[in-house]
C-alpha positions as CSV (number, residue, x, y, z in Angstrom):
1,M,15.4,-19.1,33.3
2,S,16.3,-17.4,30.1
3,E,18.5,-14.5,29.6
4,P,17.1,-11.0,28.6
5,V,17.6,-10.6,25.0
6,R,20.1,-8.4,24.0
7,V,19.5,-6.0,21.5
8,P,22.3,-4.2,19.6
9,P,23.0,-0.9,20.9
10,G,22.3,1.0,17.7
11,L,18.9,-0.5,17.2
12,E,18.1,0.0,20.8
13,S,18.8,3.6,20.6
14,L,16.8,3.9,17.4
15,V,13.5,2.1,18.9
16,R,14.0,4.3,22.1
17,S,14.3,7.5,19.8
18,L,11.2,6.6,18.0
19,V,9.0,5.7,20.9
20,G,10.3,8.6,23.2
21,G,9.2,8.8,26.7
22,T,10.0,10.9,29.6
23,G,11.3,8.5,32.4
24,D,13.0,5.3,32.0
25,D,9.7,3.1,33.0
26,E,7.5,4.9,30.6
27,R,10.4,4.3,27.7
28,D,10.7,1.2,28.7
29,Q,6.8,0.2,28.3
30,R,6.6,2.4,25.2
31,T,9.4,0.6,23.7
32,S,7.7,-2.9,24.7
33,T,4.6,-1.8,23.1
34,F,6.4,-0.8,20.0
35,A,8.2,-3.9,19.7
36,R,5.1,-5.9,20.3
37,G,3.2,-4.1,17.6
38,V,6.0,-4.4,15.0
39,A,6.1,-8.5,15.8
40,L,2.3,-8.9,15.2
41,G,2.6,-6.4,12.2
42,V,5.1,-9.0,10.9
43,L,3.2,-11.9,11.5
44,V,0.0,-10.5,9.9
45,G,1.8,-9.7,6.8
46,A,3.5,-13.2,6.6
47,A,-0.3,-14.8,7.1
48,I,-1.5,-12.5,4.4
49,A,1.5,-13.4,1.8
50,G,1.1,-16.8,2.7
51,S,-2.6,-17.1,2.1
52,T,-1.9,-15.2,-1.2
53,I,0.7,-17.8,-2.4
54,W,-1.4,-20.6,-1.2
55,Q,-4.7,-19.4,-3.1
56,R,-2.7,-18.8,-6.3
57,R,-1.1,-22.2,-6.0
58,Q,-4.5,-23.7,-5.8
59,A,-6.1,-21.7,-8.5
60,H,-3.2,-22.7,-10.7
61,A,-3.6,-26.8,-9.7
62,S,-7.5,-26.7,-10.2
63,A,-7.4,-25.0,-13.4
64,P,-8.3,-27.5,-16.2
65,P,-5.0,-28.5,-18.7
66,E,-4.9,-26.4,-21.9
67,E,-5.8,-28.6,-24.9
68,P,-2.8,-28.8,-27.2
69,V,-3.5,-26.9,-30.7
70,E,-2.7,-29.1,-33.8
71,E,-0.9,-27.3,-36.3
72,P,-1.7,-28.1,-40.0
73,V,1.4,-29.6,-41.4
74,A,2.8,-28.0,-44.7
75,T,3.3,-30.0,-47.7
76,T,5.6,-29.5,-50.3
77,E,4.6,-30.4,-53.8
78,T,7.2,-32.0,-56.1
79,A,7.2,-30.7,-59.7
80,N,7.0,-33.3,-62.1
81,P,9.8,-32.8,-64.8
82,T,8.4,-34.1,-68.2
């Protein structure tokens, strides 16, 4: 069996104060629900960010290459000393 996850006391007290609850059972359930919601939000956010990055890379890769523009070469006229 795996050991329970140890959360730093400062983080645990912050989460418990955010989710509230009157008894230990209710507080534990609300804390667990809150943590699942945060984890789900992180995963959805990462999926959206990854999708956006992927779309931008694909759009950049499928864009036709720009044709180089040839600039006219400046010529200098030499004076004919006579």
